[in-house]
N, C-alpha and C positions, 0 to 999 in steps of 0.2 A: 493552087487551091486546083480551080480551071483544069489544067494541067496532067494535076495530081489523077486527078478521079478516076480519065478513061485510061491512066497506067495503071491502077489497080484489079480496076476490072479486068485489063488486055492480061493482066498477071496472072489475075484468081484462074479464069478463062482458061489459060494456056496452063497452069498446074491441076487441073480435071481433064483438060486432052489428055498429057503428059501420062497421067494417072490408067486411062482408058488404055492409052496405045502400049505402055508399060505390061498390062494384065494382058490384051490381046496376044503378045507377041512371047509371055511365058510359057513355059514346060508348063507349066503344073493348068494355067490357062487350054493350052493347047488339047491336052489329056481330059480335059472338063468339057470342052466341045464336042471332041469326038463321043462323049458317055452323053452326052444331048442327047446329038442326033442319034444314035443306034435307040433311042429311048422314042426319038419322034418332036424334043421338044426343043426351042429356041431361048437364048438369051441375050436381054441385051444390057452390058454394063452401067449401070444406074451413075449418075451424077454426083459427085465429089466422095467418090467410093474410092478404098487403094484396095488392092486385091494384099492375102498376110498370107503366112502357110497356113495348108490346110490337116486336120488332126489328124494324126495316125497311129493309134496304140494298140493292143493286142484287142479290147472289147472294143473302140470305137475306130471306125476309118470312115471322114467326110470329104466328099470330092473337090467342092470346093470351097474356099472364105474369103471372107474383105471383110473391114472395118470402114469405118467414119472417119476420119481420124480426128483427134482431139475431141473425143464427143462421145469416150468408153460404149461405143455401142461396135458389135461384130453381127454378121450374118454366114451361115453356116448352110451350106448345100450337099444332100444324099440323092445320087440316082442311082432306079433301079430299070433294069431295060427288061421285061420279062415276057419280050416274044420267044426266045428261048426255051421257057418251061411252059410254055400250054401240047408239042408236040409229049410230051412228059406224063402232065394228065391226062390228055388224048390214051393215053396208055393206060393208064391206070382205072378211067371211065367203064374200059371196055372189061376189065378184066376184076371181079367179086371178091378178090380173095386179096388186090392189091388197094393202096388208099393213098391220096393227093388230097394237100390242099389246092380250093379251085385260086389262079394266080391271081381274079381280081380282086380275090378282100384279104393279100397282103399284105396291103399298104395298110389298114386298118390294122392287124393284129402286128407290124413296124411299127405304125405310128403311135402304137399305146403301150409298145413296148419302149420306144425309146422315151418318151413320156415319164414312165417309170420309173427309168433310167436318170434321168437327170433332176428329177422332184421329189420321186417317192409313192407309194402307191395312190395318200392319199392329197396328196399334196398341186394338184392343177385341176384346172375346168376344161373340162373336153364340151366342144358342140360341132355341130354339123355344118359345111358350110351349104347355104344356100344356094339354090339353081343360078340365080341371076348371074350371082359371084362367080361361080362354076363357069358360065357363059362365055366370060370374060378370059377365063383360062385355056378354054376348048378343052374342059375335064367333066366328065362325067360322076367323081363322088371326089371330096374332101372333109376332111376334118380339122380344126384346131383346137391346136391346146396354150389355152392359161399358166404356167410354171411359178411356183415360189420352187429356186432350183437348190440342189446341194450345195453349198460351202465346199468347192472343189479347186483345184489346181488346174486339172485337164479343160475345166469351160473359165478361166479366169478370171474366179473366186465373183463371179456376176452376181448377182443378186435375183433375177427376174428374167423370164424366157415368154416370147410365145412363140411356139412350133405347129406347122403346117407344112399338110400331106395333103398332094391333088393326084388324084388315080386316072385316068385313060384306060379303058377297059380294051382290052385286049393288048394292051402294049406297053405302060410300069407307070411310077408314081414319082415323083420328088417329091424330099422331104424339107424342109427351109425352117432353120432355127435365129430365129430373134435374139440378140442377149445383148441386154443392159444392167441399168442400177438404178433406172427407175422403173413407178409402178403405174403412169398416168398420162397424161396427153403428150408429155415432149417423147414418153418413150415411143409412144404409136407417132406422136408428128417423127422419126425416125425409122422407122418399120416401114410410112408412107411410102419413105423416099426409094427401097426397096424391092417393096410387097408387090408390084410389078414386074419383077425382071424376067422374068419365065413365064414361059405360056406352050399348050402341046400344038404341034401342028395340025 
């Protein structure tokens, strides 16, 4: 038994390292890294997770996705670099005949739209992220949405979700969607495993 325990620990550690190594060399991850870099974001692959194929449909494009094996839990990421939007906005600012949305307000519109699409108009609870939490992510603004999800194949028939959006002024934003079938402490234990996987530079 004394010999078996170290072997089991070594095997579990090796499997986790293998997941991270595989993800780091996959085409999907390399594209995700480029997208993150453009928006001045950094990503740390969380322990125990495994890369899965990100959803790409006519209405939904996810940049990266991963799962917690054998735990009915997934995390999706969507990144938006807004730095190229600012010159366009400056042009409209100087022209009273033209109008455009301030790029720094797009995160709010996008996260609300995503929450509504996933859960319906009145099927979520929205909160503004507090300043101390934003500091951890090096973000300026942020929102979270607790979701009772529509039963849909696109979201794997998951029942509950937590959508979080982080915004860096003048830079961009990232959406993180946590999906599971529990709505309590066990769900948030899994969320915490990947919650701090991203932050702005």
